[in-house]
N, C-alpha and C positions, 0 to 999 in steps of 0.2 A: 352179426347173428353168432349166437353162442352155438358150443358144437350139437349141444342136445335139441336145440332147434332145427338144427339141420338133418339130426336123424327124423325128426319129425315130419319134416318136408319129402320123403321119398314117395309117399303116393300121390302129394299133389304135382311134383314133378314130373312122376311116370305120366300123369291124366293130363299133362300139358296144362294146368291151371295157374301156375306161378307166373309173374310177372317178369319181363325181360331181364330187369335188375336181379330178384330172387332167383330167377333161372341161372345166371350165369355165377352167379354167389354157390350156389350148390354144386353145378359141375366143377367147379373149382373144389370143393369138399369131396366129389366123388375118385378124384384123383389119389386121395390120400386115406380114403375109407374104404375095405374091400366089403364089410357087409352090408354099405348102403348099395353097392354095386351090386353085391347079391340080390338085393331086395328090388333095384329097379327093372332087374332082369326077370324076375316074378310074377312083377306087375304086369308084364307086357302082353299076356294073353287075357286077363281081366280088361284092361287096356283099348285091346284091338276090338273085345265084344261090345265095350260100351260105345265105340266109335262107329260099329256096325248097328248098333240098336239105334243111334241118335240118327245117322244117314237114312236107315229104311223108317224112320219115325215120320209121318205126315205133319206138315207143318201145323195144322190145327189142334193137335194134341196138345195139351197142357205140358209145361215142360216139367213139372212134379208130376206125370202120370208115372205110373208104377208099371213095371213089364209084367206079362203072365208070368205065373208060374211057372209053365212048361219054358220059359226063356230063362227064369233063375234056375231050375235045375239044371240045363242044360251048361250055363254058366259055371255052377257049382262043379259039377261033373268033369268039364274040362279042366278046371284048374285043380283039382285034385288029384287028376291024371297027370296033369303037367309035372305038380310036386313029387308024387310018386316016382316017377321015371326018369324028371331032369333033375333034381335037387341033386343028390348025389354024385350024377355027371358034374354038373355046376361048378360044385365045392371044389371038386377033384382039379377041375380045369383050370379053378381060379388060383387055385393053392399051387400048382405048376407054374403059373405066370406068374405069382410072386417070388417062387424061388427064382425064376431067370430075371425078371425086371422088377424089383419092390418097388420101387419109386414109381411103378403105374400098373396098377391092378386093372384087369379087364373088365368093360362095363358087359360086355356080350362074348358070349364064348364062341368061338370061330372054328370050323373046319379047314383043313387044309385041302385045296383041290377036291371038292365032295360035292359027287354026284352029277347028272347030265340033267338038263330041262326034261318034262314029260310030253306027252302028244298035246300038240298044239303049243308047243311053248314057242315065244318069240325071242330072241337075245338081241340087242343092242351094246357095243363098244366105243371106248372112246379115250383118248389120251389128251390131257392138257399140255400145253406146252411150256407153259410158265411153270406150272406145278410139279410137273412131271408125273401127275398120278393118272395111271391106267385102270380102266373101271369096265367091268360088264354085266348088265343088267339080264336077267332071265326071269319073262315074266308068262303066268300061267293063267289063262283064265279061269275063275271058280264062282261059283253061283253067289256067295258071299262078297266076291271082289277079286282080288289079284293075289296069287301066290308069287312070292319075289325071291329070286337067288342072285345076290349081290358076290361078284367077284374082283377084289380090289390089290393092287400093286401099290406100297406106299412108302417109301423108304425116308420118309421125313420127321419119322417119328424121334419122341415119344409123343402122343395128341392123340385126344378124343375126338372121332370123327361119327357124322351120322347122314344117313341116305332121307332126301327129301324128294317126296313126290310130288309134284305140280301138275294141278287138273288144268284141262281146259277151259275150267271157268275161272282159272286164278286162284284157285285154292290149294292150300299146302299142307301136307303131312309128313311130320318126320315118325317114318315107321321101323328104323333102327339105328343101333349107335355101337360102336365100338373103341377098342384102344388099340393103336398102331403100336409096336415095340419099338424100340430105338435102333434106327439104321436097319430095318427089319424089310427088303422089299420083295419079299419071297410072297405070291398071290395068296391071299386068304379068301376063305368063304363065308359068307351070312346069310341066313335064309331068314325071312320075313314075311309079312302079309299087308296089303294096302285094303282098306275100305272102297277103293275106287277101282271101276273095271278097266282093263287095259284100254278100250276106246276111249274112256275119260281122260286118262294120261297123256298131258302133253310134253314133259319132260322129265328127269332123274336129275337130280345135283347132289353131288358129296360133298360136303361142306364141314368144317372142324365145328368144333362143339362153341366155339365163339364166332360163327358166322363166316370165317373165310371160306370163299368160293374156291374149290380144287377142280372139279372136273363136272360136265354136264354131256349127258347122252339124251339124244332126241328120238323116239322110234319113229321109223316111218312111216 
């Protein structure tokens, strides 16, 4: 695939519609393209809204049914707010990461040891003896699904990783991805959200972008 075609696949990758082979090639491209890494992160809010719309749409509804104007207005408004408040911060953080490790651009901006869980939040932590990766997921119940905060220690970078939420019905949802710096075992915090409610979640898995399992966290 030519470089220009890879750039055009940003939206398809963010929405999860690329096949496995194409997604694999695009993730290789992300490691070398800061511009696409920024765009994938910016697609996050829109992709989550579309997942929520899909989960809230009754099965009899035609797959090409158009969302109402209120949903479209809310989606446009949230994306606009995200762009205004987050684009400058994201670009600055990405530039800083490139100065520190030029060969490994960040896919998701990470805050160091940021914030605690809100009221009703439930945390689960685990360490995988084989990979040595430690992770903690804090889940907050929301009307639209779950707000998630992931803290992770992984000293085996550089590599791109992702958090996968697995439902009790066997469904899987990749909720966020991030870049692990070279030999950096300090704890990092990544915030995200899932369309699944906490009682619908069977477990969380941290995997590499290539599918290697790193650690499993199972809520009690």
